[in-house]
N, CA, C and O atoms as a Tripos MOL2 file, in Angstrom:
@<TRIPOS>MOLECULE
protein
  260   259    65     0     0
PROTEIN
NO_CHARGES

@<TRIPOS>ATOM
      1 N           0.4240   -1.0160   -0.1110 N.3       1 UNK1
      2 CA         -0.2380   -0.0500   -0.1620 C.3       1 UNK1
      3 C           1.3340    1.5770    0.2520 C.2       1 UNK1
      4 O           2.2560    1.7720    1.0430 O.2       1 UNK1
      5 N           0.7170    2.2150   -0.8300 N.am      2 UNK2
      6 CA          1.5140    3.6350   -1.1580 C.3       2 UNK2
      7 C           0.8690    4.3940    0.0390 C.2       2 UNK2
      8 O          -0.2990    4.1570    0.3480 O.2       2 UNK2
      9 N           1.6350    5.3210    0.7270 N.am      3 UNK3
     10 CA          1.3330    6.3270    1.5440 C.3       3 UNK3
     11 C           1.9820    7.3680    1.3990 C.2       3 UNK3
     12 O           3.1120    7.2200    0.9350 O.2       3 UNK3
     13 N           1.6490    8.3990    1.6440 N.am      4 UNK4
     14 CA          2.4330    9.9440    1.7200 C.3       4 UNK4
     15 C           2.2300   10.6160    2.9780 C.2       4 UNK4
     16 O           1.1750   11.0070    3.4770 O.2       4 UNK4
     17 N           3.4310   10.6880    3.4170 N.am      5 UNK5
     18 CA          3.2960   11.3790    4.6970 C.3       5 UNK5
     19 C           3.8690   12.8920    4.5440 C.2       5 UNK5
     20 O           4.6660   13.1300    3.6370 O.2       5 UNK5
     21 N           3.5520   13.6720    5.2320 N.am      6 UNK6
     22 CA          4.1810   14.8610    5.2660 C.3       6 UNK6
     23 C           4.5670   15.3520    6.7320 C.2       6 UNK6
     24 O           3.9070   15.7130    7.7070 O.2       6 UNK6
     25 N           6.0590   15.1940    6.4320 N.am      7 UNK7
     26 CA          6.9940   15.2900    7.2710 C.3       7 UNK7
     27 C           7.7100   16.6130    7.7210 C.2       7 UNK7
     28 O           8.5230   17.0310    6.8980 O.2       7 UNK7
     29 N           7.6000   17.1710    8.5890 N.am      8 UNK8
     30 CA          8.0750   18.5590    9.1040 C.3       8 UNK8
     31 C           9.4990   18.2350    9.6860 C.2       8 UNK8
     32 O           9.6760   17.4440   10.6120 O.2       8 UNK8
     33 N          10.5990   19.0040    8.9790 N.am      9 UNK9
     34 CA         11.6510   19.1850   10.1070 C.3       9 UNK9
     35 C          13.1190   18.1680    9.3040 C.2       9 UNK9
     36 O          14.1010   18.1430   10.0460 O.2       9 UNK9
     37 N          13.2760   17.5160    8.1560 N.am     10 UNK10
     38 CA         13.8900   17.1040    7.4270 C.3      10 UNK10
     39 C          14.4270   18.0410    6.6170 C.2      10 UNK10
     40 O          13.7880   18.6800    5.7820 O.2      10 UNK10
     41 N          15.7180   18.1540    6.8630 N.am     11 UNK11
     42 CA         16.4010   18.9940    6.2010 C.3      11 UNK11
     43 C          17.8500   18.8450    5.4370 C.2      11 UNK11
     44 O          18.4390   19.6960    4.7700 O.2      11 UNK11
     45 N          18.2450   17.4670    5.7490 N.am     12 UNK12
     46 CA         19.1710   17.1860    5.3620 C.3      12 UNK12
     47 C          19.2730   15.6920    4.7990 C.2      12 UNK12
     48 O          18.4130   14.8110    4.8260 O.2      12 UNK12
     49 N          20.4840   15.6610    4.3140 N.am     13 UNK13
     50 CA         20.8170   13.5020    3.8690 C.3      13 UNK13
     51 C          20.5150   13.2480    4.8480 C.2      13 UNK13
     52 O          19.6820   12.3520    4.9840 O.2      13 UNK13
     53 N          21.1270   14.0150    6.1440 N.am     14 UNK14
     54 CA         21.1220   12.6470    7.5780 C.3      14 UNK14
     55 C          19.7320   12.6410    7.9770 C.2      14 UNK14
     56 O          19.4270   11.6510    8.6410 O.2      14 UNK14
     57 N          18.7880   13.4880    7.7530 N.am     15 UNK15
     58 CA         17.3140   13.4630    8.1010 C.3      15 UNK15
     59 C          17.0400   12.1830    7.4710 C.2      15 UNK15
     60 O          16.6970   11.1250    7.9970 O.2      15 UNK15
     61 N          17.2980   12.5250    5.9930 N.am     16 UNK16
     62 CA         16.4110   11.7790    5.2740 C.3      16 UNK16
     63 C          17.1380    9.8020    5.5620 C.2      16 UNK16
     64 O          16.5590    8.7160    5.5930 O.2      16 UNK16
     65 N          18.1630   10.0860    5.6680 N.am     17 UNK17
     66 CA         18.9330    8.7220    6.3380 C.3      17 UNK17
     67 C          18.0490    7.9870    7.7690 C.2      17 UNK17
     68 O          17.7050    6.8180    7.9410 O.2      17 UNK17
     69 N          17.9190    8.8750    8.4140 N.am     18 UNK18
     70 CA         17.2390    9.0150    9.4810 C.3      18 UNK18
     71 C          15.5310    8.4580    9.7170 C.2      18 UNK18
     72 O          14.9590    7.8980   10.6520 O.2      18 UNK18
     73 N          15.2240    8.7940    8.7610 N.am     19 UNK19
     74 CA         13.4680    8.4100    8.2120 C.3      19 UNK19
     75 C          13.6190    7.2930    7.9440 C.2      19 UNK19
     76 O          13.1570    6.4280    8.6870 O.2      19 UNK19
     77 N          14.4740    6.8930    6.5300 N.am     20 UNK20
     78 CA         14.7190    5.6000    6.0840 C.3      20 UNK20
     79 C          14.6060    4.7710    7.0000 C.2      20 UNK20
     80 O          13.6040    4.0730    7.1560 O.2      20 UNK20
     81 N          15.9320    4.7320    7.9440 N.am     21 UNK21
     82 CA         16.4340    3.9050    9.1800 C.3      21 UNK21
     83 C          15.1110    3.1470    9.5400 C.2      21 UNK21
     84 O          14.7590    1.9960    9.2850 O.2      21 UNK21
     85 N          14.5570    4.0590   10.1440 N.am     22 UNK22
     86 CA         13.3570    4.0770   10.9700 C.3      22 UNK22
     87 C          12.0560    3.6450   10.6190 C.2      22 UNK22
     88 O          11.1760    3.1210   11.3020 O.2      22 UNK22
     89 N          12.1090    4.0350    9.1600 N.am     23 UNK23
     90 CA         10.5550    2.9570    8.6000 C.3      23 UNK23
     91 C          11.3270    1.6680    8.5280 C.2      23 UNK23
     92 O          10.7360    0.8570    9.2410 O.2      23 UNK23
     93 N          12.3890    1.1270    7.9790 N.am     24 UNK24
     94 CA         13.0190    0.0010    7.4970 C.3      24 UNK24
     95 C          13.2400   -0.9180    8.6870 C.2      24 UNK24
     96 O          13.4120   -2.1360    8.6400 O.2      24 UNK24
     97 N          13.2110   -0.2190    9.6520 N.am     25 UNK25
     98 CA         13.3030   -1.5130   11.1800 C.3      25 UNK25
     99 C          12.0290   -1.7000   10.9910 C.2      25 UNK25
    100 O          11.7140   -2.8890   10.9360 O.2      25 UNK25
    101 N          10.9290   -0.7190   10.8360 N.am     26 UNK26
    102 CA          9.6020   -1.3210   11.1000 C.3      26 UNK26
    103 C           8.9550   -2.2130   10.3110 C.2      26 UNK26
    104 O           8.2850   -3.0950   10.8490 O.2      26 UNK26
    105 N           9.0670   -2.1160    8.6920 N.am     27 UNK27
    106 CA          9.1540   -3.1870    7.5850 C.3      27 UNK27
    107 C          10.4970   -2.7770    6.9720 C.2      27 UNK27
    108 O          10.8530   -1.6600    6.5980 O.2      27 UNK27
    109 N          11.2470   -4.0990    6.9520 N.am     28 UNK28
    110 CA         12.0840   -4.1320    5.9970 C.3      28 UNK28
    111 C          12.2380   -4.4010    4.5200 C.2      28 UNK28
    112 O          13.2830   -4.4460    3.8700 O.2      28 UNK28
    113 N          10.8750   -4.5850    4.0790 N.am     29 UNK29
    114 CA         10.1390   -4.7020    2.2980 C.3      29 UNK29
    115 C          10.3530   -3.6900    2.4780 C.2      29 UNK29
    116 O          11.5270   -3.5790    2.1250 O.2      29 UNK29
    117 N           9.8730   -2.3510    2.9630 N.am     30 UNK30
    118 CA          9.1130   -0.9090    2.5450 C.3      30 UNK30
    119 C          10.3220   -0.4670    1.4740 C.2      30 UNK30
    120 O          11.5060   -0.7700    1.3240 O.2      30 UNK30
    121 N           9.1800    0.5890    0.6880 N.am     31 UNK31
    122 CA         10.2050    0.9010   -0.2170 C.3      31 UNK31
    123 C          10.0270    2.9670    0.1830 C.2      31 UNK31
    124 O           9.1600    3.6840    0.6820 O.2      31 UNK31
    125 N          10.8850    3.0910   -0.1810 N.am     32 UNK32
    126 CA         10.5810    5.0040    0.0510 C.3      32 UNK32
    127 C          10.8960    5.9670   -0.9160 C.2      32 UNK32
    128 O          11.7640    5.7270   -1.7550 O.2      32 UNK32
    129 N          10.2630    7.0730   -0.8930 N.am     33 UNK33
    130 CA         10.5100    7.9340   -1.8630 C.3      33 UNK33
    131 C          10.7160    9.2770   -1.0050 C.2      33 UNK33
    132 O           9.6680    9.6110   -0.4540 O.2      33 UNK33
    133 N          11.8490   10.1690   -0.7420 N.am     34 UNK34
    134 CA         11.8480   11.1390   -0.2380 C.3      34 UNK34
    135 C          12.3350   12.7870   -0.7790 C.2      34 UNK34
    136 O          13.3760   13.2920   -1.1980 O.2      34 UNK34
    137 N          10.8400   13.2900   -0.4750 N.am     35 UNK35
    138 CA         11.5130   14.9560   -1.0510 C.3      35 UNK35
    139 C          11.3240   15.8380   -0.0040 C.2      35 UNK35
    140 O          10.2390   16.1770    0.4680 O.2      35 UNK35
    141 N          12.6050   16.2540    0.3950 N.am     36 UNK36
    142 CA         12.7820   17.1190    1.1420 C.3      36 UNK36
    143 C          12.2810   18.4590    0.9980 C.2      36 UNK36
    144 O          11.9870   19.1520    1.9720 O.2      36 UNK36
    145 N          12.1460   18.9570   -0.5630 N.am     37 UNK37
    146 CA         11.8410   20.4940   -1.0770 C.3      37 UNK37
    147 C          10.1820   20.2260   -0.8460 C.2      37 UNK37
    148 O           9.5620   21.2670   -0.6260 O.2      37 UNK37
    149 N           9.5800   19.3030   -0.8580 N.am     38 UNK38
    150 CA          8.0560   19.0890   -0.2450 C.3      38 UNK38
    151 C           7.9520   18.3900    0.6950 C.2      38 UNK38
    152 O           6.8300   17.8970    0.8110 O.2      38 UNK38
    153 N           8.7920   18.0790    1.5760 N.am     39 UNK39
    154 CA          8.5320   17.4790    2.9340 C.3      39 UNK39
    155 C           7.3560   16.4560    3.0530 C.2      39 UNK39
    156 O           6.4060   16.2880    3.8170 O.2      39 UNK39
    157 N           7.9840   15.7120    1.6810 N.am     40 UNK40
    158 CA          7.0450   14.3550    1.5760 C.3      40 UNK40
    159 C           7.7640   13.4470    2.0700 C.2      40 UNK40
    160 O           8.8950   13.7500    2.4490 O.2      40 UNK40
    161 N           7.3200   12.1750    2.1870 N.am     41 UNK41
    162 CA          7.6240   11.0090    2.4610 C.3      41 UNK41
    163 C           6.7930   10.0050    1.9760 C.2      41 UNK41
    164 O           5.6750    9.8430    2.4660 O.2      41 UNK41
    165 N           7.3370    9.1070    0.7990 N.am     42 UNK42
    166 CA          6.2050    8.2000    0.2150 C.3      42 UNK42
    167 C           6.7020    6.7520    0.6990 C.2      42 UNK42
    168 O           7.9150    6.5450    0.7330 O.2      42 UNK42
    169 N           5.8770    5.8270    1.0430 N.am     43 UNK43
    170 CA          6.1080    4.7760    1.4690 C.3      43 UNK43
    171 C           5.5020    3.6800    0.9290 C.2      43 UNK43
    172 O           4.3050    3.8870    1.1250 O.2      43 UNK43
    173 N           5.6280    2.5680    0.3280 N.am     44 UNK44
    174 CA          5.0920    1.6900   -0.1090 C.3      44 UNK44
    175 C           5.1000    0.6860    0.9430 C.2      44 UNK44
    176 O           6.2530    0.4600    1.3090 O.2      44 UNK44
    177 N           4.1910   -0.0200    1.5800 N.am     45 UNK45
    178 CA          4.4960   -0.8890    2.9430 C.3      45 UNK45
    179 C           3.0080   -1.2900    3.1790 C.2      45 UNK45
    180 O           2.0480   -0.5400    3.0020 O.2      45 UNK45
    181 N           2.9570   -2.6590    3.6300 N.am     46 UNK46
    182 CA          1.6430   -2.9660    4.1570 C.3      46 UNK46
    183 C           1.6720   -2.7760    5.8550 C.2      46 UNK46
    184 O           1.1450   -3.6800    6.5040 O.2      46 UNK46
    185 N           2.1490   -1.8660    6.4380 N.am     47 UNK47
    186 CA          1.9150   -2.0390    7.7480 C.3      47 UNK47
    187 C           1.4910   -1.0720    7.8830 C.2      47 UNK47
    188 O           1.8120   -0.2670    7.0090 O.2      47 UNK47
    189 N           0.5850   -0.5700    8.9540 N.am     48 UNK48
    190 CA         -0.2870    0.4040    9.5340 C.3      48 UNK48
    191 C          -0.0750    1.7640    9.3930 C.2      48 UNK48
    192 O           1.0250    2.1800    9.7550 O.2      48 UNK48
    193 N          -1.1270    2.7970    8.8110 N.am     49 UNK49
    194 CA         -0.1620    4.3600    8.3620 C.3      49 UNK49
    195 C           0.3420    4.6900    9.7860 C.2      49 UNK49
    196 O           1.4710    5.1620    9.9200 O.2      49 UNK49
    197 N          -0.5950    4.4170   11.0430 N.am     50 UNK50
    198 CA          0.1550    4.9580   12.3870 C.3      50 UNK50
    199 C           1.1590    4.5210   12.6580 C.2      50 UNK50
    200 O           2.0050    5.3150   13.0690 O.2      50 UNK50
    201 N           1.4810    3.2160   12.5610 N.am     51 UNK51
    202 CA          2.7310    2.7530   13.0390 C.3      51 UNK51
    203 C           3.8990    3.2820   12.6380 C.2      51 UNK51
    204 O           4.8700    3.4570   13.3730 O.2      51 UNK51
    205 N           3.8090    3.6450   11.0360 N.am     52 UNK52
    206 CA          4.7580    4.3140   10.1030 C.3      52 UNK52
    207 C           4.9050    5.7510   10.6090 C.2      52 UNK52
    208 O           6.0710    6.1320   10.7010 O.2      52 UNK52
    209 N           4.2200    6.3770   10.8570 N.am     53 UNK53
    210 CA          4.1120    7.8380   11.3870 C.3      53 UNK53
    211 C           4.7490    7.8350   12.2710 C.2      53 UNK53
    212 O           5.5440    8.7250   12.5730 O.2      53 UNK53
    213 N           4.4720    6.5480   13.0450 N.am     54 UNK54
    214 CA          5.0280    6.9640   14.7680 C.3      54 UNK54
    215 C           6.2900    6.3930   14.8620 C.2      54 UNK54
    216 O           7.0200    6.6740   15.8120 O.2      54 UNK54
    217 N           6.7630    5.3300   13.6530 N.am     55 UNK55
    218 CA          8.2200    5.6210   13.6320 C.3      55 UNK55
    219 C           9.0410    6.4970   12.9350 C.2      55 UNK55
    220 O          10.2560    6.3080   12.8800 O.2      55 UNK55
    221 N           8.4620    7.4910   12.3670 N.am     56 UNK56
    222 CA          9.1910    8.8480   11.7520 C.3      56 UNK56
    223 C           9.3380    9.8130   13.1010 C.2      56 UNK56
    224 O          10.3350   10.4160   13.4980 O.2      56 UNK56
    225 N           8.0420    9.7520   13.6520 N.am     57 UNK57
    226 CA          7.6680   10.9030   15.0200 C.3      57 UNK57
    227 C           9.0510   10.3340   16.0030 C.2      57 UNK57
    228 O           9.7760   11.1390   16.5880 O.2      57 UNK57
    229 N           9.2300    9.0800   16.0560 N.am     58 UNK58
    230 CA         10.3640    8.4110   16.7880 C.3      58 UNK58
    231 C          11.8170    8.9920   16.7710 C.2      58 UNK58
    232 O          12.7110    8.9950   17.6180 O.2      58 UNK58
    233 N          11.7200    9.5090   15.4280 N.am     59 UNK59
    234 CA         13.4230    9.7000   15.0750 C.3      59 UNK59
    235 C          13.6020   11.2540   15.4030 C.2      59 UNK59
    236 O          14.7370   11.7260   15.4670 O.2      59 UNK59
    237 N          12.4720   12.0390   15.6090 N.am     60 UNK60
    238 CA         12.3160   13.5400   16.0220 C.3      60 UNK60
    239 C          11.7150   14.3320   14.9490 C.2      60 UNK60
    240 O          11.9670   15.5170   14.7300 O.2      60 UNK60
    241 N          10.9860   13.6690   14.3640 N.am     61 UNK61
    242 CA         10.2110   14.3340   13.3950 C.3      61 UNK61
    243 C           8.8590   14.3570   13.2170 C.2      61 UNK61
    244 O           8.2550   13.3010   13.4080 O.2      61 UNK61
    245 N           7.9920   15.7500   12.7530 N.am     62 UNK62
    246 CA          6.3330   15.9560   12.9910 C.3      62 UNK62
    247 C           5.7820   15.6770   11.8730 C.2      62 UNK62
    248 O           6.0310   16.3190   10.8530 O.2      62 UNK62
    249 N           4.9560   14.6780   11.9140 N.am     63 UNK63
    250 CA          4.4100   13.8850   10.4350 C.3      63 UNK63
    251 C           2.8400   14.5220   11.1850 C.2      63 UNK63
    252 O           2.2190   14.3310   12.2310 O.2      63 UNK63
    253 N           2.6550   15.5360    9.6900 N.am     64 UNK64
    254 CA          1.3960   15.9390    9.8680 C.3      64 UNK64
    255 C           0.6350   15.3460    8.6280 C.2      64 UNK64
    256 O           1.1180   14.7770    7.6490 O.2      64 UNK64
    257 N          -0.6870   15.6260    8.9230 N.am     65 UNK65
    258 CA         -2.0540   14.2440    8.0270 C.3      65 UNK65
    259 C          -2.0700   15.2370    6.7350 C.2      65 UNK65
    260 O          -2.7580   14.9610    5.7520 O.2      65 UNK65
@<TRIPOS>BOND
     1     1     2 1
     2     2     3 1
     3     3     4 2
     4     3     5 am
     5     5     6 1
     6     6     7 1
     7     7     8 2
     8     7     9 am
     9     9    10 1
    10    10    11 1
    11    11    12 2
    12    11    13 am
    13    13    14 1
    14    14    15 1
    15    15    16 2
    16    15    17 am
    17    17    18 1
    18    18    19 1
    19    19    20 2
    20    19    21 am
    21    21    22 1
    22    22    23 1
    23    23    24 2
    24    23    25 am
    25    25    26 1
    26    26    27 1
    27    27    28 2
    28    27    29 am
    29    29    30 1
    30    30    31 1
    31    31    32 2
    32    31    33 am
    33    33    34 1
    34    34    35 1
    35    35    36 2
    36    35    37 am
    37    37    38 1
    38    38    39 1
    39    39    40 2
    40    39    41 am
    41    41    42 1
    42    42    43 1
    43    43    44 2
    44    43    45 am
    45    45    46 1
    46    46    47 1
    47    47    48 2
    48    47    49 am
    49    49    50 1
    50    50    51 1
    51    51    52 2
    52    51    53 am
    53    53    54 1
    54    54    55 1
    55    55    56 2
    56    55    57 am
    57    57    58 1
    58    58    59 1
    59    59    60 2
    60    59    61 am
    61    61    62 1
    62    62    63 1
    63    63    64 2
    64    63    65 am
    65    65    66 1
    66    66    67 1
    67    67    68 2
    68    67    69 am
    69    69    70 1
    70    70    71 1
    71    71    72 2
    72    71    73 am
    73    73    74 1
    74    74    75 1
    75    75    76 2
    76    75    77 am
    77    77    78 1
    78    78    79 1
    79    79    80 2
    80    79    81 am
    81    81    82 1
    82    82    83 1
    83    83    84 2
    84    83    85 am
    85    85    86 1
    86    86    87 1
    87    87    88 2
    88    87    89 am
    89    89    90 1
    90    90    91 1
    91    91    92 2
    92    91    93 am
    93    93    94 1
    94    94    95 1
    95    95    96 2
    96    95    97 am
    97    97    98 1
    98    98    99 1
    99    99   100 2
   100    99   101 am
   101   101   102 1
   102   102   103 1
   103   103   104 2
   104   103   105 am
   105   105   106 1
   106   106   107 1
   107   107   108 2
   108   107   109 am
   109   109   110 1
   110   110   111 1
   111   111   112 2
   112   111   113 am
   113   113   114 1
   114   114   115 1
   115   115   116 2
   116   115   117 am
   117   117   118 1
   118   118   119 1
   119   119   120 2
   120   119   121 am
   121   121   122 1
   122   122   123 1
   123   123   124 2
   124   123   125 am
   125   125   126 1
   126   126   127 1
   127   127   128 2
   128   127   129 am
   129   129   130 1
   130   130   131 1
   131   131   132 2
   132   131   133 am
   133   133   134 1
   134   134   135 1
   135   135   136 2
   136   135   137 am
   137   137   138 1
   138   138   139 1
   139   139   140 2
   140   139   141 am
   141   141   142 1
   142   142   143 1
   143   143   144 2
   144   143   145 am
   145   145   146 1
   146   146   147 1
   147   147   148 2
   148   147   149 am
   149   149   150 1
   150   150   151 1
   151   151   152 2
   152   151   153 am
   153   153   154 1
   154   154   155 1
   155   155   156 2
   156   155   157 am
   157   157   158 1
   158   158   159 1
   159   159   160 2
   160   159   161 am
   161   161   162 1
   162   162   163 1
   163   163   164 2
   164   163   165 am
   165   165   166 1
   166   166   167 1
   167   167   168 2
   168   167   169 am
   169   169   170 1
   170   170   171 1
   171   171   172 2
   172   171   173 am
   173   173   174 1
   174   174   175 1
   175   175   176 2
   176   175   177 am
   177   177   178 1
   178   178   179 1
   179   179   180 2
   180   179   181 am
   181   181   182 1
   182   182   183 1
   183   183   184 2
   184   183   185 am
   185   185   186 1
   186   186   187 1
   187   187   188 2
   188   187   189 am
   189   189   190 1
   190   190   191 1
   191   191   192 2
   192   191   193 am
   193   193   194 1
   194   194   195 1
   195   195   196 2
   196   195   197 am
   197   197   198 1
   198   198   199 1
   199   199   200 2
   200   199   201 am
   201   201   202 1
   202   202   203 1
   203   203   204 2
   204   203   205 am
   205   205   206 1
   206   206   207 1
   207   207   208 2
   208   207   209 am
   209   209   210 1
   210   210   211 1
   211   211   212 2
   212   211   213 am
   213   213   214 1
   214   214   215 1
   215   215   216 2
   216   215   217 am
   217   217   218 1
   218   218   219 1
   219   219   220 2
   220   219   221 am
   221   221   222 1
   222   222   223 1
   223   223   224 2
   224   223   225 am
   225   225   226 1
   226   226   227 1
   227   227   228 2
   228   227   229 am
   229   229   230 1
   230   230   231 1
   231   231   232 2
   232   231   233 am
   233   233   234 1
   234   234   235 1
   235   235   236 2
   236   235   237 am
   237   237   238 1
   238   238   239 1
   239   239   240 2
   240   239   241 am
   241   241   242 1
   242   242   243 1
   243   243   244 2
   244   243   245 am
   245   245   246 1
   246   246   247 1
   247   247   248 2
   248   247   249 am
   249   249   250 1
   250   250   251 1
   251   251   252 2
   252   251   253 am
   253   253   254 1
   254   254   255 1
   255   255   256 2
   256   255   257 am
   257   257   258 1
   258   258   259 1
   259   259   260 2
@<TRIPOS>SUBSTRUCTURE
     1 UNK1         2 RESIDUE 1 A UNK
     2 UNK2         6 RESIDUE 1 A UNK
     3 UNK3        10 RESIDUE 1 A UNK
     4 UNK4        14 RESIDUE 1 A UNK
     5 UNK5        18 RESIDUE 1 A UNK
     6 UNK6        22 RESIDUE 1 A UNK
     7 UNK7        26 RESIDUE 1 A UNK
     8 UNK8        30 RESIDUE 1 A UNK
     9 UNK9        34 RESIDUE 1 A UNK
    10 UNK10       38 RESIDUE 1 A UNK
    11 UNK11       42 RESIDUE 1 A UNK
    12 UNK12       46 RESIDUE 1 A UNK
    13 UNK13       50 RESIDUE 1 A UNK
    14 UNK14       54 RESIDUE 1 A UNK
    15 UNK15       58 RESIDUE 1 A UNK
    16 UNK16       62 RESIDUE 1 A UNK
    17 UNK17       66 RESIDUE 1 A UNK
    18 UNK18       70 RESIDUE 1 A UNK
    19 UNK19       74 RESIDUE 1 A UNK
    20 UNK20       78 RESIDUE 1 A UNK
    21 UNK21       82 RESIDUE 1 A UNK
    22 UNK22       86 RESIDUE 1 A UNK
    23 UNK23       90 RESIDUE 1 A UNK
    24 UNK24       94 RESIDUE 1 A UNK
    25 UNK25       98 RESIDUE 1 A UNK
    26 UNK26      102 RESIDUE 1 A UNK
    27 UNK27      106 RESIDUE 1 A UNK
    28 UNK28      110 RESIDUE 1 A UNK
    29 UNK29      114 RESIDUE 1 A UNK
    30 UNK30      118 RESIDUE 1 A UNK
    31 UNK31      122 RESIDUE 1 A UNK
    32 UNK32      126 RESIDUE 1 A UNK
    33 UNK33      130 RESIDUE 1 A UNK
    34 UNK34      134 RESIDUE 1 A UNK
    35 UNK35      138 RESIDUE 1 A UNK
    36 UNK36      142 RESIDUE 1 A UNK
    37 UNK37      146 RESIDUE 1 A UNK
    38 UNK38      150 RESIDUE 1 A UNK
    39 UNK39      154 RESIDUE 1 A UNK
    40 UNK40      158 RESIDUE 1 A UNK
    41 UNK41      162 RESIDUE 1 A UNK
    42 UNK42      166 RESIDUE 1 A UNK
    43 UNK43      170 RESIDUE 1 A UNK
    44 UNK44      174 RESIDUE 1 A UNK
    45 UNK45      178 RESIDUE 1 A UNK
    46 UNK46      182 RESIDUE 1 A UNK
    47 UNK47      186 RESIDUE 1 A UNK
    48 UNK48      190 RESIDUE 1 A UNK
    49 UNK49      194 RESIDUE 1 A UNK
    50 UNK50      198 RESIDUE 1 A UNK
    51 UNK51      202 RESIDUE 1 A UNK
    52 UNK52      206 RESIDUE 1 A UNK
    53 UNK53      210 RESIDUE 1 A UNK
    54 UNK54      214 RESIDUE 1 A UNK
    55 UNK55      218 RESIDUE 1 A UNK
    56 UNK56      222 RESIDUE 1 A UNK
    57 UNK57      226 RESIDUE 1 A UNK
    58 UNK58      230 RESIDUE 1 A UNK
    59 UNK59      234 RESIDUE 1 A UNK
    60 UNK60      238 RESIDUE 1 A UNK
    61 UNK61      242 RESIDUE 1 A UNK
    62 UNK62      246 RESIDUE 1 A UNK
    63 UNK63      250 RESIDUE 1 A UNK
    64 UNK64      254 RESIDUE 1 A UNK
    65 UNK65      258 RESIDUE 1 A UNK
């Protein structure tokens, strides 16, 4: 299932790596496309949206609806 999150606070490559690592820790098969200029993270995963959002938030980023 493809889901798009608006993630506030991603400003650099390190931020992208942190978000990627958090999502992959939850679902090692997930596919991600991150666009810092648009503040979006597109995740292709079967995990629940809430769990993915929480994994990103646990890295210190605000996920808005």
